[in-house]
N, C-alpha and C positions, 0 to 999 in steps of 0.2 A: 558474486556477493549480493546479499539482500540489502536493498537501499534502506531498510528499517532497522534491522537488528545488526547489520554489518557482518553477519556470519556467512561462510561460504554456502552456495547453493549445491546441493547434491543431486545427481541425476535421478535418484529414487524418490525425491521429495516433490510434492505438488508445488508448482511455481506459477505466479502470475507475472505478466509483463504489461507495463503501461503502454497504451496505444499512442499517448501524446509524446512520451520522451523515450520509451524503450527501456527504462530501468526495471529491473526484475525484483521480485519479492517472494518470500515464503508465502504460501496460500494463507497460513494461520496468521502471519504478521499483518498482511493487508486486510484480512477480515477483522482483526482486532482494532486496526486503525479506523477503518470505516465505521465500526460500531462506536468507537470513542468519539469520532467526529460528529456522528449522528446525535449522540447524547449531549454534546457540548454546544452544538449550533442550535440557535432557536429556529432555524430553517430546516433542520434535519438533513436528509441526503439531498434535498432540492439545491442547497447551496453548493454542493459538489466537493469532491476530495481531490487535493492536488498531491503530487509526488512530494514525499517528505524530504527528498534529496535536492531536487532542482525547482520545486514549487510550480511546475507546469501542470 
């Protein structure tokens, strides 16, 4: 299950896994989240992005 959209992950889809917590995401979901975080934070990506499920 994608930790962002909560839909099932398909073996044919591009998937990313967090090195910190091991949660998985659709590639498109994590890219959208990172872009959103970079726009919202005054520090951009330097501030870092945490897992939306466990915040690690």
